C-alpha positions, 0 to 999 in steps of 0.5 A: 547319485546326489547322496553319493556325491555329497558323501564323497566331498563332505568337508568342502561345504561344511566348514565353519569360520571357527573350524577354519581358524582351528585348522589354520593353527593346526595346519601351521604347526603341521607345516612346521612338522612337515618341513622339520628336516628343512628346519633341522638342515638349516639349523645344522648349517647354522651350528656348523657356521657358528662353530666355525666362526667361534674357532676362527675368530681372533681372541680378544684379550683385556688388560685391567689396571687400578688408579687412585685419586686422592683428595689432597696432594701430599704436603711437607711439614710446615708447608701445609698452607702451600699444600692447601693452595695447590690442592687438587679440586678435581672430582673423580668424574672429571679425572675419568674424562681426563684419562680419555682425553686426547692429551693423555691418549695422544701422548701415549700414542706418540710414546708407543708409535701407535700410528704405525701399524704393521702385521703379516698379511693372512689369507682370508677367513682361515689364514689368521686362525691357522697362523695362530695355531702354528707351533714352530719347530726345529724342522720348520720355523714357518707354517707351510703355505696352503694351495701354493699361496706363499705370499700369505703368512701361515704362522711364525712370521715376525717383524718390528718397525721402529720408524715409519715416515710417509708423505702426507699423501700416503697417510692411511694408505695401506702399503705392502712390505715384501720380504726378499730374503737375506734380511732385505725387503721392499715397500710397495704400494697397492698399485705395485709401485716400489717406494723403497728397498732396504735391509734390516737394521738400516734406515731406508729412505725414499722420496715419499717414505722413510722406514727403519725395520729392526727385525724381520723373520719370514719366508722370502715373498711373504707380505706384511701389511703396513701403513701410517695412520693419522694421529687423530685416527690412532687416538680414536682407535685407542679411545674406542677400546679403552674403558674407564670407570669408577670402581665405587661411588665416591671411592676415588678408585678408577678402573681402566681396561683395554681390549686388543687381539695382542695381549702384550700390546694391550698391557703396554698401551694401558700401562702407558696411558696410566703413566702419562696420566699420572705424569700429567697430573704431577706436571699440572700441580708442579706448574702451579708452583712454578708459575707462582715462583716465576711471579715472585722472581719477577717481583724481587728485583723491583722490590730490591730496587725500591729498598735501595731507592728508599734507603738512599733517600732516607740517608740523604735526608738524615745527613742534611738534617742531623739534628732532627729526630723522631719523638717516642710518640711519633716513633710508635705511630711510625712503627704501626704505619710501617707494619700496616704498609707492609701488610698492604704490600703483602696483600697487593702481591696476594691479590695479583696472585689470586687474580691470576689463578681465580676469577674476580668472583672467587671467594678468596679474591673477594675476601682479599679485596675486602681486607685490602679496603680495610687496611687502606682505610686504616692507613688513611687514618694514620696518614692524617696523624702524620700530616699533623706533624711539622714538615721536617718530621713528616718527611723523616717519618715518611722516608723511614716508613718507605725504607722499612716497608720496602725492606719488609716486603723484600725479605718476605718475597725471598722467604716465600720464594724459598718456600715455593722452591721446596713446594715445587720439588716436593709435588707428587700429584694426587693420583697413583697407580695401584695395580699395573696392567695385566692380562689373563692370557688363558681367558680371552674376553672374546669371542664367547664360543659357547654363546656364539654356538647357542646364538647360532643354533637359535638363529638357525632354528628361527631362520628355518621356521621363518623360511618355512612360514615365508614359503607357505605365505608367499607360495602355497600350493593346494593341499586339500580338496577344500582349497580347490572347492573354494574356487567353485570346482568340485573335486572328483577324487584325491589321488595319493602319491604313489611311491611305486610310480615314483620308483618307475619314473626314477628308473626311467629317467636314470641313464643306463639303469633305465635303458631297458625301462625306456622301452616303455612305461609301466601303467600303475593300474595294470601292474599294481592294481592294489595301489592306493592311488589306483583305488582312488582312480576307481573312485574317480571313475565312479564320479565320472560315470555319473557325470557322463550321463548328463554330458553332451557326449562321452568325451572327457578332456583331461588338462591342467593349469601347468606342466608336471601336474600328472595329466598323462598319469591320470589319463592313462590310468583312468583309461585303464581302470575303466577298460578293466571294468569292462568299458570300451575306452579310446585314449587320445594323446592330444598333446602333439607337442610333448605327448608321450602316451605311446611309451606306456603302450610300447608304441612309436608316435608314428601315424597318430593324431597329427597325421589324422588331423592333417588328413594323411591318415584315416581314423582307423589307421591311427587307432590301435589296440593296447595290451589291455582289453577294451583299451584303444589308443591314438598317439600324438603322431609326429610333432606338427609345426602348427598343432593349434591350427590342426586342432581347429580342423573339423576332423577333430569333431568327426573323431569325437562323433565317430568314437562316441558311436564305438566307445563308452569313453573317450579320454583326451590328454591335452597340454596345460591350459595356461601354457598353450591354447590346445586344451581350450580347443579340444575342450570345445568338442568334449562333454566333460573337462577334468582339471588336474591339480598337483598337491602343494604345487598348483596354486589356487590362483592358477586354478582360477586362471585355468578355469576362467580361461577354459570358460572364456573359450567355451569349455566348462570344467566339470570337476577337478582331480587333486593328484599326488596327495602326500601324507602331511601333518599340515593337512592331517585333519583336512580332506586329503588326509582323512579321505585318502589315507584313512580309507587306503589303509583300511583297504590294504588291511582287508586285502591282506 
């Protein structure tokens, strides 16, 4: 006996740690293969969704342009010194930042009125895609509304808003412009308040909004989304879509690009940004010349006045002292002193200009200061020679020096001012547009449809795999006898899933087609004795036979942790195979709540166990013979209000005692132990208890709880039955696959 039992369950007690690891890896791969249709289904759905996304996504176009930053500004012949003075010292990297600055982008936003946003209102998901594919014809200028949604745009609609001014409270607030037909419209808020009504080509002014619509072509009732954005928000939107980079290191070539769903808008914005940048560059250089010119213009009147004052003083002194003349030696000193003073005056003007443009530490400023110090020191030396002359000579020399110096400075300023005028007029900037913006309308940069589909496929496959693994990790029903035996229970048999029984169950539950079948349920062991499940029930009968010899009585309770594990199927078929083997069997439906064993016998549930336990009928009145030889049945009877209290009655023990005298085997089919206490009560009067576990549905935790519950109430679980075993790759190398299917196929082959 022991040898036989051991041969029945060889794998439950001989696995090693290494073997378990190998089985886990194979089981993991097998689980993925078992659920391959789930993975394929999820992947297919992901592919369909990714294709849909690729088709309905709005195409994004990219406009590109090229700019060049030159090292120096252009210069006119003879004015190289001025060109050098106004040469740009900005690096290309600095120019990149200037292009993206609020100064440049903000001007472009204002020039193109980008703060005003208006577009047709499309239906969610597919509306924009359908409108994009619509081609107007002579018969229809606009797309036909789907599902009667005529307020949405379906293709062919057109609108142009030249001006939109709103109160500050409505900035950024989406408004709805509704076409009223006949070139008229209304502007309403989200709350439905009409702000203003007007006509195309006429200014419409309201208390909070003023709008001018220059073009409107749409079906009456069509709505457009319109709002005035904040200036800074509009700039940020442009900056986010604008890309600026240097084409090559130190190349001075700047590549700028802009992405937008509207190809024409992308070109317009990029061209405007480039134009504003070039204009500002020229203005910046012109401003340098303009500032210098203004400074000279301010100084000329003062110098002119100084000339006039010096000439008047000299003429008066000369008329008062006609006999005094300057000697040749003093004339030479005077000429050198005049030249020196003139140079000092020029240098003072240059210092003022340099201090305006540069900091005090700039090399040009420092050089001018040093030169000024040397000239003033030289002038002091000449002044000492003048001071040695007689007083009259000193005054004469001093007055003549003032006249000549002032005249020289005055003439120099006039000359410089003329030069600056020419330089300002000839300023062309140091940047230029090489290529204007252009968009390849045949090749949008986004979405990349093939990439979306590939990523969707990969993501779908990965999601399917993760889903299967999560299901396996979170809730995993037992799939082999090994897993049940790890809880301490011996597995008497693994019953394969019967396709024939499933077909009968489907027919029974299938409305009108199963009308006749509802008269009764087929017993697999009777109708299909060669079914593999029946063969394994015979194996269960053998295992149970050896256990009955050691039990306190011949009664066997069959229960399960939860509903739907196949308790009734095991009970009725086990009773049948035992009866067909010649044993006298009594099958008792102890599930007085939802028992249905009477349907297998084509009987009603009148006069069953509940009537016997309640004392309404004697045992002989509730026991009836089935169509199967040696098999008697007690149905559940009418559903009592208190089945648990009835089972506590001593008449249950009396039934077992009396049946043990008349039968070789008494089988009690009971409710699930974790749902109600009925099974625990019945288990107290039976000698054996079998726990039915469902393949891939009953968890180890449920088995442990059910066993613990029965043990706590005085019942000991003799063994377990793994029911509904399916052929899966995940347990191919496990107990169920090897034992059940390998033996079964051999058996059927021999039968054939």
